[in-house]
DSSP file (Angstrom, degrees, kcal/mol; ACC not computed):
  #  RESIDUE AA STRUCTURE BP1 BP2  ACC     N-H-->O    O-->H-N    N-H-->O    O-->H-N    TCO  KAPPA ALPHA  PHI   PSI    X-CA   Y-CA   Z-CA
    1    1 A X              0   0    0      0, 0.0     2,-0.4     0, 0.0     9,-0.2   0.000 360.0 360.0 360.0 151.1   -4.1    5.2   -6.7
    2    2 A X  E     -A    9   0A   0      7,-1.8     7,-4.2    52,-0.1     2,-0.5  -0.913 360.0-125.2-119.0 142.9   -3.8    5.6  -10.4
    3    3 A X  E     +A    8   0A   0     -2,-0.4     2,-0.4     5,-0.2     5,-0.2  -0.789  33.1 174.8 -88.5 127.0   -6.4    5.1  -13.1
    4    4 A X  E >   -A    7   0A   0      3,-2.9     3,-2.3    -2,-0.5    -2,-0.0  -0.967  67.4 -26.4-138.0 116.5   -5.3    2.6  -15.8
    5    5 A X  T 3  S-     0   0    0     -2,-0.4     3,-0.1     1,-0.3    -1,-0.1   0.871 126.5 -48.3  43.8  47.5   -7.6    1.5  -18.6
    6    6 A X  T 3  S+     0   0    0      1,-0.2     2,-0.4     0, 0.0    -1,-0.3   0.484 119.9 105.7  80.3   2.2  -10.6    2.1  -16.5
    7    7 A X  E <  S-A    4   0A   0     -3,-2.3    -3,-2.9    -5,-0.0     2,-0.5  -0.943  71.3-124.1-118.3 135.5   -9.2    0.3  -13.4
    8    8 A X  E     -A    3   0A   0     -2,-0.4     2,-0.4    -5,-0.2    48,-0.3  -0.661  30.3-152.4 -77.3 126.6   -8.0    1.9  -10.2
    9    9 A X  E     -A    2   0A   0     -7,-4.2    -7,-1.8    -2,-0.5     2,-0.3  -0.798   9.5-127.8-102.1 142.0   -4.4    0.8   -9.6
   10   10 A X  E     -B   54   0B   0     44,-2.8    44,-2.6    -2,-0.4     2,-0.4  -0.634  23.2-147.4 -80.7 144.0   -2.8    0.6   -6.2
   11   11 A X  E     +B   53   0B   0     -2,-0.3     2,-0.3    42,-0.2    42,-0.2  -0.941  18.8 176.2-116.9 138.3    0.5    2.3   -5.9
   12   12 A X  E     -B   52   0B   0     40,-2.6    40,-2.8    -2,-0.4     2,-0.5  -0.994  20.6-151.5-139.4 145.5    3.4    1.2   -3.7
   13   13 A X  E     -B   51   0B   0     -2,-0.3     2,-0.4    38,-0.2    38,-0.2  -0.982  20.8-167.3-116.6 121.1    7.0    2.4   -3.1
   14   14 A X  E     -B   50   0B   0     36,-2.8    36,-2.3    -2,-0.5     2,-0.5  -0.867  18.2-129.1-112.0 141.0    9.3   -0.4   -2.0
   15   15 A X  E     +BC  49  76B   0     61,-3.2    61,-2.7    -2,-0.4     2,-0.3  -0.766  25.0 175.9 -88.1 128.4   12.8    0.0   -0.6
   16   16 A X    >   -     0   0    0     32,-3.0     3,-2.1    -2,-0.5    59,-0.1  -0.758   6.0-174.4-132.4  84.9   15.4   -2.1   -2.3
   17   17 A X  T 3  S+     0   0    0     -2,-0.3    -1,-0.1     1,-0.3    58,-0.1   0.707  77.1  62.6 -58.7 -24.5   18.8   -1.1   -0.7
   18   18 A X  T 3  S+     0   0    0     56,-0.4     2,-0.5    30,-0.1    -1,-0.3   0.476  73.1 111.5 -84.1  -0.3   20.9   -3.2   -3.0
   19   19 A X    <   +     0   0    0     -3,-2.1    -3,-0.1     1,-0.2     3,-0.1  -0.621  29.8 140.9 -73.4 120.6   19.9   -1.3   -6.1
   20   20 A X        +     0   0    0     -2,-0.5     2,-0.3     1,-0.2    -1,-0.2   0.397  51.8  33.1-143.7   2.9   23.0    0.6   -7.2
   21   21 A X  S  > S-     0   0    0      1,-0.1     4,-1.9    24,-0.0    -1,-0.2  -0.948  81.2 -96.4-154.8 173.1   23.3    0.7  -11.0
   22   22 A X  H  > S+     0   0    0     -2,-0.3     4,-2.8     1,-0.2     5,-0.2   0.807 119.2  60.0 -66.6 -29.7   21.5    0.7  -14.3
   23   23 A X  H  > S+     0   0    0      2,-0.2     4,-2.6     1,-0.2    -1,-0.2   0.927 105.6  48.4 -62.9 -43.2   21.8   -3.1  -14.6
   24   24 A X  H  > S+     0   0    0      2,-0.2     4,-2.6     1,-0.2     5,-0.3   0.934 112.3  49.7 -58.8 -46.4   19.8   -3.4  -11.4
   25   25 A X  H  X S+     0   0    0     -4,-1.9     4,-2.6     1,-0.2     5,-0.3   0.935 113.1  44.9 -58.7 -50.2   17.2   -0.9  -12.7
   26   26 A X  H  X S+     0   0    0     -4,-2.8     4,-2.0     1,-0.2    -1,-0.2   0.907 114.0  49.5 -63.2 -43.7   16.8   -2.7  -16.0
   27   27 A X  H  X S+     0   0    0     -4,-2.6     4,-2.1    -5,-0.2    -2,-0.2   0.933 115.7  41.5 -62.3 -48.2   16.6   -6.2  -14.4
   28   28 A X  H  X S+     0   0    0     -4,-2.6     4,-2.7    -5,-0.2     5,-0.4   0.909 113.8  50.6 -70.4 -42.8   14.0   -5.2  -11.9
   29   29 A X  H  X S+     0   0    0     -4,-2.6     4,-2.0    -5,-0.3    -1,-0.2   0.891 113.2  47.9 -62.6 -37.9   11.9   -3.1  -14.2
   30   30 A X  H  X S+     0   0    0     -4,-2.0     4,-1.0    -5,-0.3    -2,-0.2   0.923 115.0  43.6 -67.4 -44.6   11.8   -6.0  -16.7
   31   31 A X  H  < S+     0   0    0     -4,-2.1     4,-0.4    -5,-0.2     3,-0.3   0.940 120.5  38.8 -68.9 -48.2   10.9   -8.6  -14.1
   32   32 A X  H >< S+     0   0    0     -4,-2.7     3,-1.5     1,-0.2    -2,-0.2   0.903 113.9  55.6 -69.9 -40.2    8.3   -6.7  -12.3
   33   33 A X  H 3< S+     0   0    0     -4,-2.0    -1,-0.2    -5,-0.4    -2,-0.2   0.735  99.5  62.2 -64.4 -22.6    6.9   -5.1  -15.5
   34   34 A X  T 3< S+     0   0    0     -4,-1.0    -1,-0.3    -3,-0.3     2,-0.2   0.612  80.5 104.0 -79.7 -12.0    6.3   -8.6  -16.9
   35   35 A X  S X  S-     0   0    0     -3,-1.5     3,-1.6    -4,-0.4     2,-0.2  -0.506  83.0-110.0 -71.4 135.9    3.9   -9.5  -14.2
   36   36 A X  T 3  S+     0   0    0      1,-0.2     3,-0.1    -2,-0.2    -1,-0.1  -0.457 103.0  28.1 -63.5 132.8    0.2   -9.4  -15.3
   37   37 A X  T 3  S+     0   0    0      1,-0.3    18,-2.7    -2,-0.2     2,-0.6   0.306  83.3 127.5  97.9  -8.3   -1.6   -6.6  -13.7
   38   38 A X  E <   -D   54   0B   0     -3,-1.6    -1,-0.3    16,-0.2    16,-0.3  -0.739  34.1-176.4 -83.9 121.5    1.4   -4.2  -13.3
   39   39 A X  E     -     0   0B   0     14,-2.3     2,-0.3    -2,-0.6    15,-0.2   0.870  65.9 -10.0 -84.9 -40.6    0.5   -0.9  -14.8
   40   40 A X  E     -D   53   0B   0     13,-1.4    13,-2.4    -8,-0.0     2,-0.3  -0.990  54.9-170.5-156.1 154.2    3.9    0.8  -14.3
   41   41 A X  E     +D   52   0B   0     -2,-0.3     2,-0.4    11,-0.2    11,-0.2  -0.972   6.1 179.1-148.2 133.0    7.2    0.2  -12.6
   42   42 A X  E     -D   51   0B   0      9,-2.3     9,-3.0    -2,-0.3     2,-0.5  -0.981  13.5-153.9-139.9 126.5   10.1    2.6  -12.1
   43   43 A X  E     -D   50   0B   0     -2,-0.4     2,-0.7     7,-0.2     7,-0.2  -0.844   5.2-155.6 -98.4 130.3   13.3    2.0  -10.2
   44   44 A X  E  >> -D   49   0B   0      5,-2.7     5,-1.6    -2,-0.5     4,-1.3  -0.923   4.8-169.1-104.6 110.3   15.1    4.9   -8.8
   45   45 A X  T  45S+     0   0    0     -2,-0.7     3,-0.4     2,-0.2    -1,-0.2   0.939  86.2  50.3 -65.3 -47.5   18.8    4.1   -8.4
   46   46 A X  T  45S+     0   0    0      1,-0.2    -1,-0.2     2,-0.1    -2,-0.0   0.869 120.4  36.0 -60.5 -34.9   19.7    7.1   -6.3
   47   47 A X  T  45S-     0   0    0      2,-0.1    -1,-0.2   -32,-0.0    -2,-0.2   0.577 100.7-133.6 -92.2 -10.6   16.8    6.5   -3.9
   48   48 A X  T  <5 +     0   0    0     -4,-1.3   -32,-3.0    -3,-0.4     2,-0.3   0.923  62.6 128.3  54.5  48.6   17.1    2.6   -4.0
   49   49 A X  E   < -BD  15  44B   0     -5,-1.6    -5,-2.7   -34,-0.2     2,-0.5  -0.902  53.7-145.9-130.9 159.1   13.3    2.4   -4.5
   50   50 A X  E     -BD  14  43B   0    -36,-2.3   -36,-2.8    -2,-0.3     2,-0.6  -0.994  11.4-160.8-123.5 122.8   10.8    0.8   -6.8
   51   51 A X  E     +BD  13  42B   0     -9,-3.0    -9,-2.3    -2,-0.5     2,-0.4  -0.919  21.4 174.3-103.1 117.8    7.6    2.7   -7.5
   52   52 A X  E     -BD  12  41B   0    -40,-2.8   -40,-2.6    -2,-0.6     2,-0.4  -0.977  22.1-162.9-131.5 137.8    5.0    0.3   -8.8
   53   53 A X  E     +BD  11  40B   0    -13,-2.4   -14,-2.3    -2,-0.4   -13,-1.4  -0.962  25.0 166.4-116.4 139.6    1.3    0.6   -9.7
   54   54 A X  E     -BD  10  38B   0    -44,-2.6   -44,-2.8    -2,-0.4     2,-0.7  -0.987  42.3-110.0-153.8 156.2   -0.8   -2.5  -10.0
   55   55 A X    >>  -     0   0    0    -18,-2.7     4,-2.2    -2,-0.3     3,-2.0  -0.815  24.2-154.1 -89.3 111.4   -4.2   -4.0  -10.3
   56   56 A X  T 34 S+     0   0    0     -2,-0.7    -1,-0.1   -48,-0.3   -47,-0.1   0.667  91.9  64.7 -64.9 -15.9   -4.9   -5.9   -7.0
   57   57 A X  T 34 S+     0   0    0      1,-0.1    -1,-0.3   -20,-0.1     3,-0.1   0.671 114.4  30.7 -77.3 -16.4   -7.4   -8.1   -8.8
   58   58 A X  T <4 S+     0   0    0     -3,-2.0     2,-0.3     1,-0.4    -2,-0.2   0.721 131.2  10.6-111.6 -31.0   -4.6   -9.5  -11.0
   59   59 A X     <  -     0   0    0     -4,-2.2    -1,-0.4   -22,-0.2     2,-0.2  -0.995  65.1-145.1-150.2 143.6   -1.4   -9.4   -8.9
   60   60 A X    >>  -     0   0    0     -2,-0.3     4,-1.7    -3,-0.1     3,-0.5  -0.700  31.4-106.9-111.3 168.0   -0.8   -8.7   -5.2
   61   61 A X  H 3> S+     0   0    0      1,-0.2     4,-2.7    -2,-0.2     5,-0.2   0.836 117.3  60.1 -61.0 -34.0    2.1   -7.0   -3.4
   62   62 A X  H 3> S+     0   0    0      1,-0.2     4,-2.4     2,-0.2    -1,-0.2   0.895 104.5  49.0 -61.1 -40.5    3.4  -10.3   -2.1
   63   63 A X  H <> S+     0   0    0     -3,-0.5     4,-2.1     2,-0.2    -1,-0.2   0.886 110.9  50.7 -65.9 -38.5    3.9  -11.6   -5.7
   64   64 A X  H  X S+     0   0    0     -4,-1.7     4,-2.0     2,-0.2    -2,-0.2   0.938 111.7  47.1 -64.3 -46.4    5.7   -8.3   -6.6
   65   65 A X  H  X S+     0   0    0     -4,-2.7     4,-2.5     1,-0.2    -2,-0.2   0.902 110.5  52.7 -61.6 -41.3    8.0   -8.7   -3.6
   66   66 A X  H  X S+     0   0    0     -4,-2.4     4,-2.4     1,-0.2    -1,-0.2   0.899 107.4  51.7 -61.7 -40.7    8.7  -12.3   -4.5
   67   67 A X  H  X S+     0   0    0     -4,-2.1     4,-0.9     2,-0.2    -1,-0.2   0.899 109.8  49.4 -63.2 -40.7    9.6  -11.4   -8.0
   68   68 A X  H ><>S+     0   0    0     -4,-2.0     5,-1.4     1,-0.2     3,-0.7   0.929 111.8  48.5 -63.4 -45.1   12.1   -8.8   -6.7
   69   69 A X  H ><5S+     0   0    0     -4,-2.5     3,-1.7     1,-0.2    -2,-0.2   0.856 105.0  58.7 -64.0 -35.4   13.6  -11.3   -4.3
   70   70 A X  H 3<5S+     0   0    0     -4,-2.4    -1,-0.2     1,-0.3    -2,-0.2   0.748  99.5  58.9 -65.8 -22.7   13.9  -13.9   -7.2
   71   71 A X  T <<5S-     0   0    0     -4,-0.9    -1,-0.3    -3,-0.7    -2,-0.2   0.489 128.9 -99.8 -82.5  -3.6   16.0  -11.3   -9.0
   72   72 A X  T < 5S+     0   0    0     -3,-1.7     2,-0.4     1,-0.3    -3,-0.2   0.658  82.8 121.7  98.6  19.4   18.4  -11.5   -6.0
   73   73 A X      < -     0   0    0     -5,-1.4    -1,-0.3   -56,-0.0     2,-0.2  -0.914  58.2-129.8-118.8 140.6   17.4   -8.3   -4.1
   74   74 A X        -     0   0    0     -2,-0.4   -56,-0.4    -5,-0.0     2,-0.4  -0.616  29.8-159.0 -78.0 147.3   16.1   -7.8   -0.6
   75   75 A X        -     0   0    0     -2,-0.2     2,-0.3   -59,-0.1   -59,-0.2  -0.994  12.5-175.6-136.3 138.4   12.9   -5.7   -0.5
   76   76 A X  B      C   15   0B   0    -61,-2.7   -61,-3.2    -2,-0.4    -2,-0.0  -0.970 360.0 360.0-130.6 145.6   11.2   -3.7    2.3
   77   77 A X              0   0    0     -2,-0.3   -64,-0.2   -63,-0.2    -1,-0.1   0.406 360.0 360.0 120.7 360.0    8.0   -1.8    2.4
């Protein structure tokens, strides 16, 4: 967990196998980062993962996964 503005954030690493370029990275980081309660999000193209920290009182992992899927990507984890 990460401390963010006095709140402990949950951290999750999600597998997104279809991530393969900088466009994917930019699209996903923008969409997930726009969710209320997300403290940080980083997409690793070589690892095909998304590392996200979030406040569970504002957003849950299901909403984050749904946002990734709405961008056209399958998500595991």
